[in-house]
C-alpha positions, -999 to +999 in steps of 0.1 A: -095-092-181-111-068-157-147-057-160-147-020-156-184-017-150-194+017-135-215+020-104-232+050-088-213+077-070-215+072-032-216+034-036-210+014-005-188-017-008-202-035+023-176-054+044-176-091+052-161-111+081-129-118+061-122-081+054-087-069+063-096-033+054-129-015+059-136+021+052-170+033+062-185+067+052-151+084+052-148+121+044-115+140+045-116+178+043-084+199+046-103+232+045-137+237+062-149+259+034-135+239+004-144+207-014-133+176+006-105+154-007-127+124-001-165+125+003-185+097+020-163+068+007-170+033+018-152+002+006-136-030+019-107-053+009-107-090+017-078-110+030-055-119+002-072-096-023-053-072-046-072-040-053-060-012-076-072+024-068-073+046-099-082+082-106-069+114-122-044+136-103-061+152-073-089+127-072-082+116-037-066+082-043-034+089-023-055+105+004-075+072+007-042+053+009-029+076+036-060+071+057-057+033+054-021+035+064-029+057+094-008+085+081-038+108+081-072+108+099-106+112+084-128+142+091-158+118+094-163+081+091-143+051+103-112+032+091-107-004+103-075-023+094-066-059+105-096-059+129-086-026+146-103+007+142-073+030+136-089+064+132-095+066+169-060+055+180-036+080+196-004+088+178+018+064+197-006+035+195-011+043+158+026+043+151+030+009+169+000-005+150+014+007+116+048-007+123+034-042+130+005-045+106+010-022+076+037-021+050+040+009+027+058+012-006+064+047-019+069+060-054+103+076-045+115+047-022+120+069+009+151+050+019+176+065+043+208+072+024+231+070+054+220+035+062+230+003+043+204-018+025+203-042+054+199-015+080+171+002+059+152-031+059+159-038+096+146-004+108+108-012+109+115-045+126+135-028+153+109-001+158+083-029+162+104-044+190+119-074+172+153-086+184+182-077+161+189-114+156+153-121+145+152-090+124+185-098+106+172-133+098+140-120+083+159-092+064+182-118+049+153-139+037+137-109+021+168-096+004+173-131-011+137-132-022+141-098-039+173-109-056+194-082-039+212-101-012+246-091-027+238-055-019+233-061+018+261-037+028+256-012-001+242+023+004+210+032-016+226+060-035+248+035-053+219+014-065+196+017-095+159+028-092+147-008-096+171-021-070+161+006-045+125-002-050+132-038-042+149-027-010+117-006-002+095-036-008+117-058+015+115-030+042+077-029+038+075-067+043+099-072+071+072-073+098+050-096+078+022-071+076-014-081+070-017-052+046+007-039+019+000-005+004+018+007-027+015+043-039+026+045-076+053+020-070+065+020-106+060+058-112+097+067-108+110+037-129+115+031-166+091+008-184+111-024-182+120-019-145+084-010-137+073-043-153+098-062-131+085-046-100+049-053-111+057-090-116+073-090-081+042-075-066+021-101-084+042-129-070+035-115-035-002-114-043-002-150-055+014-160-022-016-144-004-005-109+005-033-084+008-023-054-015-038-021-022-021-004-052-026+032-062-017+037-099-025+060-128-016+032-152-047+012-164-024-015-179-008-021-146-041-022-128-055-047-153-025-069-152-019-072-115-051-064-096-082-086-091-104-055-087-102-019-097-118+010-077-121+043-094-121+076-075-133+108-092-135+141-074-132+124-040-160+099-046-160+062-053-171+062-090-168+027-102-153-008-097-144-038-117-138-074-109-114-098-127-088-124-122-050-122-118-033-132-149 
């Protein structure tokens, strides 16, 4: 069970030497005269830790995930991932870093419909510079691990939502990233399929994968995360600590 004890707004979760993610004093404003999407947020995630980020719609949780992924840049503050400060990287260096060190799972899969399952999984490895032989071997291992090896030559449009999300997870893992980010990974799935994907994510966490999970579902957060971070109106509002069950 997770302890959802509340801490003060503006809390700083100080980093430690084993941190894979560290966000320091991050503010993100999209309009200079409006309220920021994130305001002075500081937190860290240790290697092998599973953290769920929760909050109401518009609270800033997806913005936080995008900053950690290097898909967006903070207005102020710093973001360090896998020992590298990414907010100061140029676009090309950031793209290379993201391809090699960060895996992202999206709510709506974001697969390329004109590529087969195998080619969807291979794509990030090829962008990261892996040989096709190495990439195919890794993709084969992941498709087997996800239980979808028989769909290797299938196109995503012919697959169920749960099967497509398994492809998306394999794609996110193909470069063996230090950090796996999941933005509402079960949001587009029915309850039973969502639970299957949740168990799959938990198995990855048990194997030591660092995972940050954005979800609106408190049951999912409690079941699969060791710690829950709450964001309200762009500020870190509370945190809980517990054990994986």
